[in-house]
Legacy VTK file of the C-alpha trace (Angstrom):
# vtk DataFile Version 3.0
C-alpha trace
ASCII
DATASET POLYDATA
POINTS 86 float
23.782 -16.526 10.539
20.304 -16.943 9.347
19.465 -15.515 5.696
16.268 -13.745 5.095
14.027 -14.683 2.331
11.251 -13.124 0.540
7.780 -14.910 0.961
5.564 -16.389 -1.980
3.994 -13.120 -2.435
5.847 -9.677 -2.257
4.092 -7.702 0.334
4.828 -4.012 1.201
5.166 -3.180 4.739
2.027 -1.285 5.802
3.525 0.568 8.336
6.303 1.852 6.164
3.862 2.330 3.275
1.693 4.637 5.201
4.745 6.805 5.497
5.420 6.614 1.802
8.070 4.405 2.222
8.216 1.322 -0.283
9.728 -1.412 1.752
9.200 -5.109 1.008
8.485 -7.712 3.690
10.247 -10.908 4.338
8.722 -14.101 5.574
9.701 -16.291 8.510
8.609 -20.067 7.881
9.156 -20.797 11.330
6.750 -18.234 12.888
4.506 -18.163 9.626
4.648 -14.503 9.952
5.957 -11.529 7.546
8.184 -8.900 8.974
9.975 -5.736 8.013
13.708 -5.010 8.402
13.389 -1.526 8.395
10.648 -0.773 11.086
10.268 -3.970 12.849
6.520 -4.524 11.824
5.494 -8.047 11.871
2.226 -9.895 11.375
0.284 -12.877 9.608
-0.452 -12.595 6.002
-4.156 -11.658 6.760
-3.215 -8.873 9.006
-0.777 -7.492 6.411
-3.230 -7.820 3.609
-5.815 -6.087 5.761
-3.486 -3.304 6.610
-2.559 -2.717 3.006
-6.120 -2.282 1.887
-6.614 0.433 4.422
-3.550 2.163 3.098
-4.659 2.077 -0.557
-7.159 4.703 -0.083
-4.387 7.373 -0.626
-3.908 6.341 -4.188
-7.242 5.606 -5.112
-7.532 8.530 -7.577
-3.839 8.548 -8.680
-4.774 8.058 -12.480
-7.738 10.205 -12.413
-8.056 14.073 -13.454
-10.029 16.280 -11.327
-12.983 17.589 -13.564
-14.892 19.701 -10.880
-14.490 20.546 -7.194
-18.131 21.083 -6.645
-19.792 23.448 -4.409
-20.057 22.918 -0.755
-21.273 19.557 0.334
-20.905 18.278 -3.229
-18.373 15.616 -4.090
-15.319 16.076 -6.221
-15.827 14.470 -9.833
-13.120 12.578 -11.515
-12.506 11.262 -15.054
-9.702 8.787 -16.078
-6.810 10.619 -17.448
-5.796 10.011 -20.885
-2.193 10.560 -22.369
-1.883 13.497 -24.369
-4.907 15.280 -22.874
-4.383 18.925 -21.615
LINES 1 87
86 0 1 2 3 4 5 6 7 8 9 10 11 12 13 14 15 16 17 18 19 20 21 22 23 24 25 26 27 28 29 30 31 32 33 34 35 36 37 38 39 40 41 42 43 44 45 46 47 48 49 50 51 52 53 54 55 56 57 58 59 60 61 62 63 64 65 66 67 68 69 70 71 72 73 74 75 76 77 78 79 80 81 82 83 84 85
């Protein structure tokens, strides 16, 4: 039985990542593609990178603190969070 091996880079499965599941992908050298054991997603390195970039919008302001929610049609303002700040 063939053993799965991780590729040169450690990619997250974009399909699982969009559902808040942190699953590493494996690389198939014969097919030259990455695949997920959990959800059966597979794709080339370019496709996986593109999907992961579109999924990062969720965590863009993870380390920022909301300063003001603004009025109608005004953007929310953020500032970087510093440790020990209330």
